[in-house]
C-alpha positions as semicolon CSV with decimal commas, in nm:
position;residue;x (nm);y (nm);z (nm)
1;M;-5,406;5,596;-0,686
2;T;-5,304;5,360;-0,964
3;R;-5,087;5,057;-0,895
4;Y;-4,806;5,217;-1,099
5;S;-4,826;5,545;-0,903
6;K;-4,822;5,364;-0,571
7;G;-4,528;5,147;-0,678
8;A;-4,331;5,443;-0,812
9;R;-4,393;5,638;-0,491
10;C;-4,267;5,346;-0,283
11;E;-3,960;5,304;-0,505
12;R;-3,878;5,672;-0,454
13;E;-3,931;5,629;-0,079
14;L;-3,681;5,341;-0,063
15;L;-3,442;5,534;-0,289
16;G;-3,452;5,819;-0,036
17;V;-3,384;5,588;0,258
18;L;-3,085;5,435;0,082
19;H;-2,953;5,774;-0,029
20;N;-2,984;5,908;0,325
21;N;-2,769;5,615;0,439
22;G;-2,484;5,699;0,205
23;Y;-2,577;5,493;-0,102
24;S;-2,566;5,612;-0,461
25;V;-2,897;5,491;-0,603
26;V;-3,038;5,448;-0,953
27;R;-3,404;5,385;-1,031
28;S;-3,458;5,195;-1,355
29;A;-3,638;5,369;-1,638
30;G;-3,959;5,186;-1,716
31;S;-3,949;5,025;-1,376
32;G;-4,243;4,790;-1,341
33;V;-4,276;4,758;-1,719
34;N;-3,964;4,583;-1,842
35;S;-3,794;4,276;-1,707
36;I;-3,435;4,360;-1,793
37;S;-3,334;4,528;-1,467
38;P;-3,428;4,544;-1,101
39;D;-3,625;4,853;-0,992
40;L;-3,343;5,002;-0,782
41;V;-2,966;4,957;-0,769
42;A;-2,777;5,100;-0,472
43;I;-2,397;5,116;-0,433
44;R;-2,182;5,226;-0,139
45;A;-1,810;5,170;-0,092
46;G;-1,796;4,929;-0,386
47;K;-2,076;4,707;-0,256
48;G;-2,408;4,689;-0,435
49;L;-2,766;4,598;-0,358
50;A;-3,049;4,547;-0,605
51;F;-3,422;4,561;-0,536
52;E;-3,740;4,450;-0,706
53;C;-3,994;4,668;-0,524
54;K;-4,352;4,569;-0,447
55;A;-4,619;4,775;-0,272
56;W;-4,916;4,544;-0,298
57;K;-5,196;4,534;-0,046
58;S;-5,225;4,158;-0,047
59;T;-5,150;3,854;0,164
60;S;-4,873;3,755;-0,077
61;V;-4,648;3,895;-0,345
62;S;-4,551;3,715;-0,666
63;I;-4,298;3,748;-0,945
64;D;-4,340;3,576;-1,279
65;P;-4,079;3,310;-1,364
66;E;-3,916;3,514;-1,642
67;K;-3,857;3,812;-1,410
68;Y;-3,739;3,581;-1,132
69;Q;-3,483;3,416;-1,362
70;F;-3,362;3,755;-1,475
71;L;-3,312;3,865;-1,114
72;V;-3,121;3,545;-1,036
73;Q;-2,900;3,606;-1,340
74;W;-2,853;3,971;-1,235
75;Q;-2,741;3,858;-0,890
76;Q;-2,495;3,607;-1,039
77;N;-2,356;3,851;-1,300
78;T;-2,313;4,147;-1,065
79;N;-2,247;3,969;-0,735
80;M;-2,498;4,215;-0,583
81;K;-2,734;4,090;-0,317
82;T;-3,075;4,110;-0,481
83;F;-3,398;4,138;-0,283
84;V;-3,769;4,164;-0,325
85;A;-3,848;4,478;-0,124
86;W;-4,210;4,461;-0,010
87;R;-4,367;4,765;0,151
88;I;-4,660;4,659;0,368
89;N;-4,893;4,944;0,463
90;G;-4,854;5,047;0,824
91;E;-4,566;4,804;0,881
92;G;-4,285;4,928;0,659
93;W;-4,039;4,743;0,438
94;F;-3,962;4,372;0,437
95;F;-3,666;4,241;0,236
96;V;-3,676;3,889;0,097
97;K;-3,386;3,707;-0,067
98;L;-3,464;3,551;-0,405
99;E;-3,401;3,200;-0,270
100;E;-3,666;3,260;-0,002
101;L;-3,941;3,284;-0,262
102;F;-4,153;2,973;-0,309
103;R;-4,213;2,830;-0,657
104;T;-4,582;2,782;-0,736
105;E;-4,732;2,650;-1,058
106;K;-4,734;2,999;-1,215
107;N;-4,500;3,224;-1,013
108;Y;-4,243;3,270;-0,741
109;T;-4,416;3,399;-0,432
110;I;-4,391;3,482;-0,065
111;T;-4,674;3,521;0,180
112;M;-4,703;3,813;0,418
113;K;-4,678;3,566;0,705
114;N;-4,342;3,436;0,579
115;A;-4,209;3,784;0,503
116;K;-4,293;3,887;0,859
117;R;-4,140;3,567;0,996
118;I;-3,814;3,641;0,811
119;N;-3,846;3,998;0,940
120;R;-3,544;4,135;0,752
121;G;-3,536;4,512;0,773
122;I;-3,334;4,779;0,598
123;E;-3,072;4,797;0,874
124;E;-2,984;4,431;0,831
125;I;-2,930;4,448;0,456
126;M;-2,718;4,764;0,476
127;E;-2,461;4,600;0,708
């Protein structure tokens, strides 16, 4: 399975979870290719959430600085809580706030260890 196929499948999975919990959800066209929108936007009762989805089998996940800055701007412009949604095989989804990413020389990143330590699940972000 290609990285794009795996990512798209995981985005659709999260879309389904949000929809089943009463959210209206939009998946961005060209998700994973452009940097002008988060992968998913979910709205319920006038409150919105935005997600940059990752489904990497790795010990960390990274976002390039340009995409990170866009997501920060998105969060400020929309007042929507914006998360990196990382699906870890066999363990489910972990949701990381943008400010919880660590700036490295080349990217903004979070390790699997830190994502698990934060341990923020879907129930917590839907409150």
